[in-house]
PDB file of N, CA, C and O in Angstrom:
ATOM      1  N   MET A   1     -63.141-149.145 -18.263  1.00  0.00           N
ATOM      2  CA  MET A   1     -63.082-150.219 -17.293  1.00  0.00           C
ATOM      3  C   MET A   1     -64.308-151.101 -17.517  1.00  0.00           C
ATOM      4  O   MET A   1     -65.416-150.607 -17.724  1.00  0.00           O
ATOM      5  N   ASP A   2     -64.090-152.410 -17.473  1.00  0.00           N
ATOM      6  CA  ASP A   2     -65.162-153.379 -17.649  1.00  0.00           C
ATOM      7  C   ASP A   2     -65.071-154.398 -16.522  1.00  0.00           C
ATOM      8  O   ASP A   2     -63.974-154.803 -16.138  1.00  0.00           O
ATOM      9  N   VAL A   3     -66.219-154.818 -15.988  1.00  0.00           N
ATOM     10  CA  VAL A   3     -66.261-155.800 -14.902  1.00  0.00           C
ATOM     11  C   VAL A   3     -67.143-156.965 -15.333  1.00  0.00           C
ATOM     12  O   VAL A   3     -68.249-156.771 -15.838  1.00  0.00           O
ATOM     13  N   GLN A   4     -66.634-158.182 -15.124  1.00  0.00           N
ATOM     14  CA  GLN A   4     -67.415-159.385 -15.382  1.00  0.00           C
ATOM     15  C   GLN A   4     -67.450-160.211 -14.110  1.00  0.00           C
ATOM     16  O   GLN A   4     -66.422-160.423 -13.467  1.00  0.00           O
ATOM     17  N   ILE A   5     -68.651-160.681 -13.747  1.00  0.00           N
ATOM     18  CA  ILE A   5     -68.838-161.483 -12.534  1.00  0.00           C
ATOM     19  C   ILE A   5     -69.475-162.806 -12.922  1.00  0.00           C
ATOM     20  O   ILE A   5     -70.441-162.863 -13.684  1.00  0.00           O
ATOM     21  N   GLN A   6     -68.897-163.872 -12.370  1.00  0.00           N
ATOM     22  CA  GLN A   6     -69.405-165.209 -12.651  1.00  0.00           C
ATOM     23  C   GLN A   6     -69.434-165.989 -11.345  1.00  0.00           C
ATOM     24  O   GLN A   6     -68.452-165.991 -10.603  1.00  0.00           O
ATOM     25  N   GLU A   7     -70.549-166.652 -11.056  1.00  0.00           N
ATOM     26  CA  GLU A   7     -70.639-167.489  -9.859  1.00  0.00           C
ATOM     27  C   GLU A   7     -70.030-168.843 -10.168  1.00  0.00           C
ATOM     28  O   GLU A   7     -70.414-169.495 -11.139  1.00  0.00           O
ATOM     29  N   THR A   8     -69.069-169.272  -9.335  1.00  0.00           N
ATOM     30  CA  THR A   8     -68.420-170.569  -9.499  1.00  0.00           C
ATOM     31  C   THR A   8     -68.568-171.364  -8.215  1.00  0.00           C
ATOM     32  O   THR A   8     -69.118-170.865  -7.232  1.00  0.00           O
ATOM     33  N   GLU A   9     -68.080-172.598  -8.217  1.00  0.00           N
ATOM     34  CA  GLU A   9     -68.154-173.415  -6.998  1.00  0.00           C
ATOM     35  C   GLU A   9     -67.253-172.878  -5.895  1.00  0.00           C
ATOM     36  O   GLU A   9     -67.463-173.194  -4.724  1.00  0.00           O
ATOM     37  N   LYS A  10     -66.252-172.070  -6.244  1.00  0.00           N
ATOM     38  CA  LYS A  10     -65.351-171.475  -5.252  1.00  0.00           C
ATOM     39  C   LYS A  10     -65.878-170.155  -4.699  1.00  0.00           C
ATOM     40  O   LYS A  10     -65.400-169.688  -3.665  1.00  0.00           O
ATOM     41  N   GLY A  11     -66.846-169.553  -5.365  1.00  0.00           N
ATOM     42  CA  GLY A  11     -67.389-168.259  -4.961  1.00  0.00           C
ATOM     43  C   GLY A  11     -67.635-167.412  -6.189  1.00  0.00           C
ATOM     44  O   GLY A  11     -67.739-167.935  -7.299  1.00  0.00           O
ATOM     45  N   TYR A  12     -67.728-166.117  -6.000  1.00  0.00           N
ATOM     46  CA  TYR A  12     -67.933-165.211  -7.124  1.00  0.00           C
ATOM     47  C   TYR A  12     -66.582-164.804  -7.697  1.00  0.00           C
ATOM     48  O   TYR A  12     -65.744-164.248  -6.987  1.00  0.00           O
ATOM     49  N   GLU A  13     -66.372-165.080  -8.977  1.00  0.00           N
ATOM     50  CA  GLU A  13     -65.145-164.683  -9.656  1.00  0.00           C
ATOM     51  C   GLU A  13     -65.409-163.327 -10.296  1.00  0.00           C
ATOM     52  O   GLU A  13     -66.305-163.184 -11.128  1.00  0.00           O
ATOM     53  N   ILE A  14     -64.623-162.340  -9.901  1.00  0.00           N
ATOM     54  CA  ILE A  14     -64.785-160.977 -10.398  1.00  0.00           C
ATOM     55  C   ILE A  14     -63.542-160.614 -11.199  1.00  0.00           C
ATOM     56  O   ILE A  14     -62.435-160.595 -10.662  1.00  0.00           O
ATOM     57  N   ASP A  15     -63.728-160.325 -12.486  1.00  0.00           N
ATOM     58  CA  ASP A  15     -62.647-159.898 -13.372  1.00  0.00           C
ATOM     59  C   ASP A  15     -62.847-158.424 -13.685  1.00  0.00           C
ATOM     60  O   ASP A  15     -63.921-158.014 -14.126  1.00  0.00           O
ATOM     61  N   VAL A  16     -61.806-157.629 -13.455  1.00  0.00           N
ATOM     62  CA  VAL A  16     -61.860-156.199 -13.754  1.00  0.00           C
ATOM     63  C   VAL A  16     -60.834-155.915 -14.845  1.00  0.00           C
ATOM     64  O   VAL A  16     -59.635-156.118 -14.657  1.00  0.00           O
ATOM     65  N   TYR A  17     -61.321-155.448 -15.974  1.00  0.00           N
ATOM     66  CA  TYR A  17     -60.459-155.124 -17.105  1.00  0.00           C
ATOM     67  C   TYR A  17     -60.113-153.640 -17.020  1.00  0.00           C
ATOM     68  O   TYR A  17     -60.960-152.785 -17.278  1.00  0.00           O
ATOM     69  N   THR A  18     -58.866-153.337 -16.656  1.00  0.00           N
ATOM     70  CA  THR A  18     -58.443-151.954 -16.473  1.00  0.00           C
ATOM     71  C   THR A  18     -56.926-151.868 -16.536  1.00  0.00           C
ATOM     72  O   THR A  18     -56.230-152.868 -16.361  1.00  0.00           O
ATOM     73  N   ASP A  19     -56.425-150.673 -16.785  1.00  0.00           N
ATOM     74  CA  ASP A  19     -54.985-150.443 -16.712  1.00  0.00           C
ATOM     75  C   ASP A  19     -54.650-149.533 -15.530  1.00  0.00           C
ATOM     76  O   ASP A  19     -53.521-149.056 -15.415  1.00  0.00           O
ATOM     77  N   LYS A  20     -55.635-149.290 -14.644  1.00  0.00           N
ATOM     78  CA  LYS A  20     -55.445-148.450 -13.463  1.00  0.00           C
ATOM     79  C   LYS A  20     -55.304-149.310 -12.210  1.00  0.00           C
ATOM     80  O   LYS A  20     -55.710-150.472 -12.196  1.00  0.00           O
ATOM     81  N   LYS A  21     -54.731-148.736 -11.172  1.00  0.00           N
ATOM     82  CA  LYS A  21     -54.671-149.383  -9.865  1.00  0.00           C
ATOM     83  C   LYS A  21     -56.038-149.194  -9.211  1.00  0.00           C
ATOM     84  O   LYS A  21     -56.560-148.079  -9.181  1.00  0.00           O
ATOM     85  N   ILE A  22     -56.615-150.261  -8.693  1.00  0.00           N
ATOM     86  CA  ILE A  22     -57.988-150.208  -8.182  1.00  0.00           C
ATOM     87  C   ILE A  22     -58.112-150.895  -6.828  1.00  0.00           C
ATOM     88  O   ILE A  22     -57.176-151.537  -6.352  1.00  0.00           O
ATOM     89  N   ALA A  23     -59.281-150.750  -6.222  1.00  0.00           N
ATOM     90  CA  ALA A  23     -59.733-151.522  -5.070  1.00  0.00           C
ATOM     91  C   ALA A  23     -61.168-151.911  -5.389  1.00  0.00           C
ATOM     92  O   ALA A  23     -61.850-151.214  -6.140  1.00  0.00           O
ATOM     93  N   VAL A  24     -61.625-153.017  -4.823  1.00  0.00           N
ATOM     94  CA  VAL A  24     -62.991-153.480  -5.057  1.00  0.00           C
ATOM     95  C   VAL A  24     -63.687-153.637  -3.711  1.00  0.00           C
ATOM     96  O   VAL A  24     -63.189-154.329  -2.823  1.00  0.00           O
ATOM     97  N   VAL A  25     -64.846-152.988  -3.564  1.00  0.00           N
ATOM     98  CA  VAL A  25     -65.678-153.110  -2.366  1.00  0.00           C
ATOM     99  C   VAL A  25     -66.806-154.065  -2.702  1.00  0.00           C
ATOM    100  O   VAL A  25     -67.516-153.870  -3.688  1.00  0.00           O
ATOM    101  N   VAL A  26     -66.976-155.106  -1.882  1.00  0.00           N
ATOM    102  CA  VAL A  26     -68.022-156.104  -2.102  1.00  0.00           C
ATOM    103  C   VAL A  26     -68.921-156.120  -0.873  1.00  0.00           C
ATOM    104  O   VAL A  26     -68.446-156.187   0.261  1.00  0.00           O
ATOM    105  N   LYS A  27     -70.228-156.059  -1.116  1.00  0.00           N
ATOM    106  CA  LYS A  27     -71.197-156.134  -0.023  1.00  0.00           C
ATOM    107  C   LYS A  27     -72.069-157.353  -0.222  1.00  0.00           C
ATOM    108  O   LYS A  27     -72.448-157.692  -1.343  1.00  0.00           O
ATOM    109  N   GLY A  28     -72.381-158.005   0.878  1.00  0.00           N
ATOM    110  CA  GLY A  28     -73.222-159.204   0.874  1.00  0.00           C
ATOM    111  C   GLY A  28     -73.547-159.521   2.311  1.00  0.00           C
ATOM    112  O   GLY A  28     -74.134-158.700   3.015  1.00  0.00           O
ATOM    113  N   ASP A  29     -73.166-160.727   2.762  1.00  0.00           N
ATOM    114  CA  ASP A  29     -73.352-161.065   4.167  1.00  0.00           C
ATOM    115  C   ASP A  29     -72.362-160.302   5.045  1.00  0.00           C
ATOM    116  O   ASP A  29     -72.542-160.225   6.260  1.00  0.00           O
ATOM    117  N   GLU A  30     -71.324-159.741   4.437  1.00  0.00           N
ATOM    118  CA  GLU A  30     -70.361-158.869   5.096  1.00  0.00           C
ATOM    119  C   GLU A  30     -69.786-157.920   4.044  1.00  0.00           C
ATOM    120  O   GLU A  30     -69.923-158.167   2.846  1.00  0.00           O
ATOM    121  N   GLU A  31     -69.152-156.853   4.480  1.00  0.00           N
ATOM    122  CA  GLU A  31     -68.510-155.934   3.539  1.00  0.00           C
ATOM    123  C   GLU A  31     -67.018-156.201   3.534  1.00  0.00           C
ATOM    124  O   GLU A  31     -66.399-156.310   4.593  1.00  0.00           O
ATOM    125  N   ARG A  32     -66.432-156.309   2.340  1.00  0.00           N
ATOM    126  CA  ARG A  32     -64.998-156.545   2.202  1.00  0.00           C
ATOM    127  C   ARG A  32     -64.429-155.548   1.213  1.00  0.00           C
ATOM    128  O   ARG A  32     -65.093-155.167   0.250  1.00  0.00           O
ATOM    129  N   ILE A  33     -63.203-155.129   1.454  1.00  0.00           N
ATOM    130  CA  ILE A  33     -62.476-154.285   0.512  1.00  0.00           C
ATOM    131  C   ILE A  33     -61.254-155.066   0.070  1.00  0.00           C
ATOM    132  O   ILE A  33     -60.422-155.454   0.891  1.00  0.00           O
ATOM    133  N   TYR A  34     -61.149-155.293  -1.224  1.00  0.00           N
ATOM    134  CA  TYR A  34     -60.022-156.029  -1.799  1.00  0.00           C
ATOM    135  C   TYR A  34     -59.037-155.038  -2.413  1.00  0.00           C
ATOM    136  O   TYR A  34     -59.420-154.183  -3.211  1.00  0.00           O
ATOM    137  N   LEU A  35     -57.777-155.160  -2.036  1.00  0.00           N
ATOM    138  CA  LEU A  35     -56.703-154.326  -2.551  1.00  0.00           C
ATOM    139  C   LEU A  35     -55.728-155.205  -3.322  1.00  0.00           C
ATOM    140  O   LEU A  35     -55.725-156.422  -3.137  1.00  0.00           O
ATOM    141  N   PRO A  36     -54.893-154.613  -4.190  1.00  0.00           N
ATOM    142  CA  PRO A  36     -53.879-155.427  -4.874  1.00  0.00           C
ATOM    143  C   PRO A  36     -53.012-156.158  -3.862  1.00  0.00           C
ATOM    144  O   PRO A  36     -52.675-155.602  -2.817  1.00  0.00           O
ATOM    145  N   GLU A  37     -52.647-157.409  -4.164  1.00  0.00           N
ATOM    146  CA  GLU A  37     -51.868-158.212  -3.208  1.00  0.00           C
ATOM    147  C   GLU A  37     -50.517-157.608  -2.885  1.00  0.00           C
ATOM    148  O   GLU A  37     -49.919-157.955  -1.867  1.00  0.00           O
ATOM    149  N   SER A  38     -50.019-156.709  -3.728  1.00  0.00           N
ATOM    150  CA  SER A  38     -48.731-156.087  -3.450  1.00  0.00           C
ATOM    151  C   SER A  38     -48.833-154.995  -2.378  1.00  0.00           C
ATOM    152  O   SER A  38     -47.814-154.488  -1.907  1.00  0.00           O
ATOM    153  N   SER A  39     -50.061-154.636  -1.995  1.00  0.00           N
ATOM    154  CA  SER A  39     -50.254-153.623  -0.961  1.00  0.00           C
ATOM    155  C   SER A  39     -49.835-154.180   0.384  1.00  0.00           C
ATOM    156  O   SER A  39     -49.982-155.375   0.640  1.00  0.00           O
ATOM    157  N   LYS A  40     -49.308-153.307   1.254  1.00  0.00           N
ATOM    158  CA  LYS A  40     -48.895-153.782   2.579  1.00  0.00           C
ATOM    159  C   LYS A  40     -50.089-154.173   3.427  1.00  0.00           C
ATOM    160  O   LYS A  40     -50.024-155.168   4.149  1.00  0.00           O
ATOM    161  N   ASN A  41     -51.169-153.426   3.364  1.00  0.00           N
ATOM    162  CA  ASN A  41     -52.399-153.774   4.075  1.00  0.00           C
ATOM    163  C   ASN A  41     -53.378-154.329   3.061  1.00  0.00           C
ATOM    164  O   ASN A  41     -53.947-153.573   2.274  1.00  0.00           O
ATOM    165  N   ASN A  42     -53.581-155.633   3.067  1.00  0.00           N
ATOM    166  CA  ASN A  42     -54.427-156.259   2.057  1.00  0.00           C
ATOM    167  C   ASN A  42     -55.904-155.954   2.223  1.00  0.00           C
ATOM    168  O   ASN A  42     -56.655-156.049   1.252  1.00  0.00           O
ATOM    169  N   SER A  43     -56.344-155.595   3.409  1.00  0.00           N
ATOM    170  CA  SER A  43     -57.756-155.320   3.631  1.00  0.00           C
ATOM    171  C   SER A  43     -57.908-154.373   4.795  1.00  0.00           C
ATOM    172  O   SER A  43     -57.107-154.391   5.730  1.00  0.00           O
ATOM    173  N   THR A  44     -58.945-153.536   4.742  1.00  0.00           N
ATOM    174  CA  THR A  44     -59.226-152.682   5.888  1.00  0.00           C
ATOM    175  C   THR A  44     -59.995-153.452   6.948  1.00  0.00           C
ATOM    176  O   THR A  44     -60.235-152.931   8.037  1.00  0.00           O
ATOM    177  N   TYR A  45     -60.381-154.675   6.646  1.00  0.00           N
ATOM    178  CA  TYR A  45     -61.084-155.535   7.584  1.00  0.00           C
ATOM    179  C   TYR A  45     -60.215-156.753   7.855  1.00  0.00           C
ATOM    180  O   TYR A  45     -59.684-157.362   6.927  1.00  0.00           O
ATOM    181  N   TYR A  46     -60.071-157.106   9.125  1.00  0.00           N
ATOM    182  CA  TYR A  46     -59.229-158.243   9.484  1.00  0.00           C
ATOM    183  C   TYR A  46     -59.866-159.548   9.029  1.00  0.00           C
ATOM    184  O   TYR A  46     -61.062-159.766   9.222  1.00  0.00           O
ATOM    185  N   THR A  47     -59.079-160.393   8.437  1.00  0.00           N
ATOM    186  CA  THR A  47     -59.484-161.755   8.109  1.00  0.00           C
ATOM    187  C   THR A  47     -58.225-162.615   8.067  1.00  0.00           C
ATOM    188  O   THR A  47     -57.184-162.159   7.594  1.00  0.00           O
ATOM    189  N   GLU A  48     -58.306-163.843   8.552  1.00  0.00           N
ATOM    190  CA  GLU A  48     -57.108-164.678   8.664  1.00  0.00           C
ATOM    191  C   GLU A  48     -56.574-165.147   7.316  1.00  0.00           C
ATOM    192  O   GLU A  48     -55.371-165.068   7.070  1.00  0.00           O
ATOM    193  N   ASN A  49     -57.436-165.626   6.456  1.00  0.00           N
ATOM    194  CA  ASN A  49     -57.006-166.164   5.170  1.00  0.00           C
ATOM    195  C   ASN A  49     -57.371-165.197   4.055  1.00  0.00           C
ATOM    196  O   ASN A  49     -58.290-165.453   3.276  1.00  0.00           O
ATOM    197  N   TYR A  50     -56.661-164.105   3.983  1.00  0.00           N
ATOM    198  CA  TYR A  50     -57.003-163.057   3.026  1.00  0.00           C
ATOM    199  C   TYR A  50     -56.371-163.302   1.671  1.00  0.00           C
ATOM    200  O   TYR A  50     -55.186-163.626   1.582  1.00  0.00           O
ATOM    201  N   LYS A  51     -57.136-163.153   0.640  1.00  0.00           N
ATOM    202  CA  LYS A  51     -56.650-163.150  -0.740  1.00  0.00           C
ATOM    203  C   LYS A  51     -57.044-161.820  -1.330  1.00  0.00           C
ATOM    204  O   LYS A  51     -58.213-161.440  -1.265  1.00  0.00           O
ATOM    205  N   GLY A  52     -56.106-161.108  -1.900  1.00  0.00           N
ATOM    206  CA  GLY A  52     -56.386-159.802  -2.481  1.00  0.00           C
ATOM    207  C   GLY A  52     -56.687-159.896  -3.959  1.00  0.00           C
ATOM    208  O   GLY A  52     -57.069-160.949  -4.469  1.00  0.00           O
ATOM    209  N   LEU A  53     -56.507-158.768  -4.644  1.00  0.00           N
ATOM    210  CA  LEU A  53     -56.689-158.718  -6.084  1.00  0.00           C
ATOM    211  C   LEU A  53     -55.449-159.302  -6.741  1.00  0.00           C
ATOM    212  O   LEU A  53     -54.331-158.862  -6.472  1.00  0.00           O
ATOM    213  N   ASN A  54     -55.641-160.272  -7.584  1.00  0.00           N
ATOM    214  CA  ASN A  54     -54.525-160.870  -8.318  1.00  0.00           C
ATOM    215  C   ASN A  54     -54.363-160.146  -9.643  1.00  0.00           C
ATOM    216  O   ASN A  54     -55.319-160.062 -10.414  1.00  0.00           O
ATOM    217  N   PRO A  55     -53.175-159.620  -9.929  1.00  0.00           N
ATOM    218  CA  PRO A  55     -52.979-158.957 -11.221  1.00  0.00           C
ATOM    219  C   PRO A  55     -53.009-159.977 -12.358  1.00  0.00           C
ATOM    220  O   PRO A  55     -52.515-161.096 -12.218  1.00  0.00           O
ATOM    221  N   THR A  56     -53.593-159.574 -13.477  1.00  0.00           N
ATOM    222  CA  THR A  56     -53.627-160.387 -14.682  1.00  0.00           C
ATOM    223  C   THR A  56     -53.141-159.528 -15.832  1.00  0.00           C
ATOM    224  O   THR A  56     -52.853-158.347 -15.637  1.00  0.00           O
ATOM    225  N   GLU A  57     -53.044-160.085 -17.014  1.00  0.00           N
ATOM    226  CA  GLU A  57     -52.569-159.314 -18.168  1.00  0.00           C
ATOM    227  C   GLU A  57     -53.576-158.246 -18.579  1.00  0.00           C
ATOM    228  O   GLU A  57     -53.216-157.308 -19.291  1.00  0.00           O
ATOM    229  N   PHE A  58     -54.841-158.368 -18.142  1.00  0.00           N
ATOM    230  CA  PHE A  58     -55.878-157.414 -18.526  1.00  0.00           C
ATOM    231  C   PHE A  58     -56.349-156.536 -17.382  1.00  0.00           C
ATOM    232  O   PHE A  58     -57.147-155.627 -17.609  1.00  0.00           O
ATOM    233  N   GLY A  59     -55.887-156.770 -16.163  1.00  0.00           N
ATOM    234  CA  GLY A  59     -56.341-155.995 -15.010  1.00  0.00           C
ATOM    235  C   GLY A  59     -56.175-156.787 -13.729  1.00  0.00           C
ATOM    236  O   GLY A  59     -55.053-157.073 -13.309  1.00  0.00           O
ATOM    237  N   TYR A  60     -57.305-157.145 -13.097  1.00  0.00           N
ATOM    238  CA  TYR A  60     -57.279-157.868 -11.826  1.00  0.00           C
ATOM    239  C   TYR A  60     -58.377-158.906 -11.781  1.00  0.00           C
ATOM    240  O   TYR A  60     -59.385-158.806 -12.480  1.00  0.00           O
ATOM    241  N   LYS A  61     -58.157-159.920 -10.930  1.00  0.00           N
ATOM    242  CA  LYS A  61     -59.135-160.983 -10.710  1.00  0.00           C
ATOM    243  C   LYS A  61     -59.191-161.258  -9.214  1.00  0.00           C
ATOM    244  O   LYS A  61     -58.174-161.188  -8.523  1.00  0.00           O
ATOM    245  N   LEU A  62     -60.384-161.571  -8.718  1.00  0.00           N
ATOM    246  CA  LEU A  62     -60.525-161.984  -7.326  1.00  0.00           C
ATOM    247  C   LEU A  62     -61.640-163.009  -7.223  1.00  0.00           C
ATOM    248  O   LEU A  62     -62.528-163.075  -8.073  1.00  0.00           O
ATOM    249  N   ILE A  63     -61.578-163.805  -6.167  1.00  0.00           N
ATOM    250  CA  ILE A  63     -62.647-164.748  -5.832  1.00  0.00           C
ATOM    251  C   ILE A  63     -63.212-164.296  -4.495  1.00  0.00           C
ATOM    252  O   ILE A  63     -62.501-164.258  -3.491  1.00  0.00           O
ATOM    253  N   HIS A  64     -64.494-163.953  -4.489  1.00  0.00           N
ATOM    254  CA  HIS A  64     -65.172-163.558  -3.246  1.00  0.00           C
ATOM    255  C   HIS A  64     -66.002-164.733  -2.763  1.00  0.00           C
ATOM    256  O   HIS A  64     -66.944-165.162  -3.428  1.00  0.00           O
ATOM    257  N   ARG A  65     -65.639-165.247  -1.595  1.00  0.00           N
ATOM    258  CA  ARG A  65     -66.397-166.345  -1.002  1.00  0.00           C
ATOM    259  C   ARG A  65     -67.462-165.723  -0.111  1.00  0.00           C
ATOM    260  O   ARG A  65     -67.156-164.925   0.775  1.00  0.00           O
ATOM    261  N   GLY A  66     -68.679-166.087  -0.346  1.00  0.00           N
ATOM    262  CA  GLY A  66     -69.783-165.518   0.424  1.00  0.00           C
ATOM    263  C   GLY A  66     -70.784-164.878  -0.505  1.00  0.00           C
ATOM    264  O   GLY A  66     -70.658-164.932  -1.728  1.00  0.00           O
ATOM    265  N   GLN A  67     -71.774-164.274   0.102  1.00  0.00           N
ATOM    266  CA  GLN A  67     -72.851-163.660  -0.648  1.00  0.00           C
ATOM    267  C   GLN A  67     -72.391-162.372  -1.332  1.00  0.00           C
ATOM    268  O   GLN A  67     -71.539-161.655  -0.807  1.00  0.00           O
ATOM    269  N   LEU A  68     -72.949-162.086  -2.487  1.00  0.00           N
ATOM    270  CA  LEU A  68     -72.615-160.862  -3.235  1.00  0.00           C
ATOM    271  C   LEU A  68     -73.923-160.192  -3.624  1.00  0.00           C
ATOM    272  O   LEU A  68     -74.666-160.705  -4.461  1.00  0.00           O
ATOM    273  N   THR A  69     -74.204-159.040  -3.010  1.00  0.00           N
ATOM    274  CA  THR A  69     -75.413-158.307  -3.353  1.00  0.00           C
ATOM    275  C   THR A  69     -75.102-157.026  -4.109  1.00  0.00           C
ATOM    276  O   THR A  69     -75.929-156.523  -4.870  1.00  0.00           O
ATOM    277  N   GLU A  70     -73.889-156.497  -3.889  1.00  0.00           N
ATOM    278  CA  GLU A  70     -73.510-155.252  -4.563  1.00  0.00           C
ATOM    279  C   GLU A  70     -71.988-155.123  -4.541  1.00  0.00           C
ATOM    280  O   GLU A  70     -71.322-155.672  -3.663  1.00  0.00           O
ATOM    281  N   TYR A  71     -71.450-154.394  -5.511  1.00  0.00           N
ATOM    282  CA  TYR A  71     -70.005-154.182  -5.572  1.00  0.00           C
ATOM    283  C   TYR A  71     -69.718-152.796  -6.128  1.00  0.00           C
ATOM    284  O   TYR A  71     -70.564-152.193  -6.789  1.00  0.00           O
ATOM    285  N   GLU A  72     -68.524-152.298  -5.855  1.00  0.00           N
ATOM    286  CA  GLU A  72     -68.078-151.021  -6.408  1.00  0.00           C
ATOM    287  C   GLU A  72     -66.572-151.105  -6.660  1.00  0.00           C
ATOM    288  O   GLU A  72     -65.820-151.599  -5.820  1.00  0.00           O
ATOM    289  N   VAL A  73     -66.148-150.626  -7.804  1.00  0.00           N
ATOM    290  CA  VAL A  73     -64.730-150.588  -8.135  1.00  0.00           C
ATOM    291  C   VAL A  73     -64.254-149.160  -7.917  1.00  0.00           C
ATOM    292  O   VAL A  73     -64.813-148.218  -8.479  1.00  0.00           O
ATOM    293  N   LEU A  74     -63.218-149.006  -7.098  1.00  0.00           N
ATOM    294  CA  LEU A  74     -62.638-147.691  -6.802  1.00  0.00           C
ATOM    295  C   LEU A  74     -61.295-147.570  -7.497  1.00  0.00           C
ATOM    296  O   LEU A  74     -60.480-148.491  -7.448  1.00  0.00           O
ATOM    297  N   GLY A  75     -61.066-146.451  -8.136  1.00  0.00           N
ATOM    298  CA  GLY A  75     -59.761-146.251  -8.743  1.00  0.00           C
ATOM    299  C   GLY A  75     -59.778-145.340  -9.926  1.00  0.00           C
ATOM    300  O   GLY A  75     -58.734-145.090 -10.528  1.00  0.00           O
TER     301      GLY A  75
END
């Protein structure tokens, strides 16, 4: 598994290269758990405009809006 993080004008773009089903925990100004968008519960934390992990040909991609101080990939 490989993770690449890049800061963009939209937020932090996190690419996870994997063939496993995963979740991503992001800590910063708040803690968020990102699940695959096909999951029935997209997040363990309520948020109105939730975007989950988007599947890609190499794994998953997400955009985290807000501060990013630490992350963990579960799976």
